[in-house]
C-alpha positions in Angstrom: 54.4 0.8 -99.0 54.0 4.3 -98.3 57.6 5.5 -97.2 56.4 9.2 -95.7 55.4 8.2 -92.1 52.9 11.0 -92.1 51.0 9.1 -94.6 50.8 5.9 -93.0 47.4 4.7 -92.0 48.4 3.3 -88.2 49.6 6.9 -87.6 46.7 8.5 -89.2 44.1 6.4 -87.5 46.2 6.9 -84.2 46.3 10.9 -84.6 42.3 11.0 -85.3 41.7 8.4 -82.7 43.4 10.6 -80.2 41.7 14.0 -81.1 38.0 12.4 -81.2 38.7 10.8 -77.7 39.8 13.7 -76.1 36.8 15.4 -77.3 34.7 12.7 -76.0 36.4 12.7 -72.7 35.3 16.5 -72.7 31.7 15.5 -73.1 32.3 13.0 -70.6 33.2 15.0 -68.1 30.0 16.9 -67.4 28.7 13.0 -66.4 31.5 12.2 -64.4 32.2 9.4 -66.9 34.7 7.6 -68.7 35.0 5.9 -72.4 34.9 2.7 -70.7 32.0 3.2 -68.3 30.3 5.0 -71.5 30.8 1.6 -73.3 29.4 -0.6 -70.5 26.3 1.3 -70.1 26.0 1.2 -74.3 26.1 -2.4 -74.4 24.1 -3.0 -71.8 21.6 -0.9 -72.3 21.4 -1.3 -75.8 22.8 -4.8 -77.0 22.3 -6.6 -73.6 20.0 -5.7 -71.5 19.7 -8.8 -69.8 23.7 -8.5 -68.9 27.1 -9.5 -69.4 30.0 -10.5 -67.6 32.8 -7.8 -66.5 35.4 -10.3 -68.7 32.8 -9.8 -72.1 32.2 -5.9 -71.3 36.2 -5.3 -71.3 36.2 -7.5 -74.3 33.4 -5.5 -76.5 34.6 -2.5 -75.1 38.5 -3.2 -76.1 40.0 -2.2 -72.8 41.8 -4.4 -70.3 40.1 -6.3 -67.7 41.2 -4.4 -65.0 40.1 -1.3 -66.8 36.8 -2.5 -67.0 36.7 -3.7 -63.5 37.6 -0.4 -62.4 34.7 1.0 -64.9 32.2 -1.1 -63.6 33.0 -0.7 -59.7 32.7 3.0 -60.1 29.1 2.2 -62.0 27.8 0.2 -59.4 29.0 3.1 -56.6 26.7 5.6 -58.2 23.8 3.0 -58.8 24.3 3.3 -62.7 24.5 -1.0 -63.0 24.2 -4.0 -60.5 25.7 -7.3 -60.3 24.0 -10.5 -60.0 25.2 -14.4 -60.3 24.5 -15.4 -63.6 22.0 -18.1 -63.8 24.0 -21.1 -64.6 27.3 -20.4 -63.7 27.4 -19.6 -60.3 31.3 -17.9 -60.2 30.3 -15.3 -63.0 29.0 -12.2 -61.8 26.8 -10.6 -64.5 26.6 -7.2 -64.9 22.9 -5.2 -65.5 22.3 -1.8 -66.4 19.6 -0.1 -63.9 16.9 2.0 -64.5 19.1 5.3 -63.5 22.3 3.8 -65.8 19.4 3.7 -68.9 18.4 7.1 -68.0 21.9 8.7 -68.1 22.9 6.6 -71.1 20.3 8.6 -72.8 21.1 11.9 -71.8 24.6 11.2 -73.1 23.4 9.9 -76.2 21.5 13.0 -76.8 24.3 15.2 -75.9 26.7 13.4 -78.1 24.1 13.2 -80.7 23.8 16.5 -80.6 27.4 17.5 -80.9 28.0 14.6 -83.4 29.5 17.2 -86.1 31.9 18.3 -83.8 33.0 14.8 -83.7 32.6 14.1 -88.2 36.3 16.1 -88.7 34.4 17.9 -91.2 33.4 14.6 -93.2 29.9 15.1 -95.0 27.1 12.1 -94.4 28.4 10.6 -97.5 32.0 10.6 -97.0 31.0 9.3 -93.5 29.1 6.6 -94.5 32.0 5.5 -96.4 34.6 5.8 -94.2 32.5 3.9 -91.2 31.7 0.8 -94.0 35.6 1.1 -94.5 36.4 1.1 -90.7 33.6 -1.8 -89.7 35.7 -3.8 -92.9 39.0 -2.9 -90.8 36.9 -4.1 -87.5 36.1 -7.7 -89.0 39.3 -8.3 -90.6 40.7 -7.7 -87.1 38.7 -9.9 -85.4 37.3 -6.5 -83.3 34.0 -7.1 -81.5 31.5 -5.2 -84.0 28.3 -4.0 -82.2 25.2 -5.2 -84.1 27.5 -8.5 -85.7 27.1 -11.0 -82.6 29.0 -14.3 -83.5 
C-alpha cells in the first residue's frame, strides 16, 4: 500500500481527469455542448446510429439519468437528436442522431483531434498506447462500458 496520499492511484487519476475535463469543457463551449451531450452524440453517431434509450445513453456515458435527460433535452431543442418510440417497446423512447447532429459531431471531432497534443499530457505515442491499454483493462475490471466492446 502506498502511504503517500499524493501517490495513490485514485488521487492521481482524479487530478488528471479534472485537468483534462476542464480543457475539454473549454473546447466544447465553442460548440455550446456539454460533455454529456458530446458523449450522447458520439455514441449515437459512431456506434449506434439506430438509436439508444436515454437510460442506455446515461449508462454508457457514466452520467446520471437526470444529467443525460437534461443533455438530451438540449440536443433535441437544437435539432441535433430526435426521439421516437422504440419499435417493440412502446413505452421506451429511443434517441437518434440527426444529420445536423452528425455534422456537428464531425466538426467537434476534427477540432478535438487537432488539439490532441493538448490532451495527451506530454506523453509520446507509445506511452499513450500503454496508458490506453491499462485504462481499458481497469474499465473492464470495474465493469464500465467500453466503446467497441458491446456485451
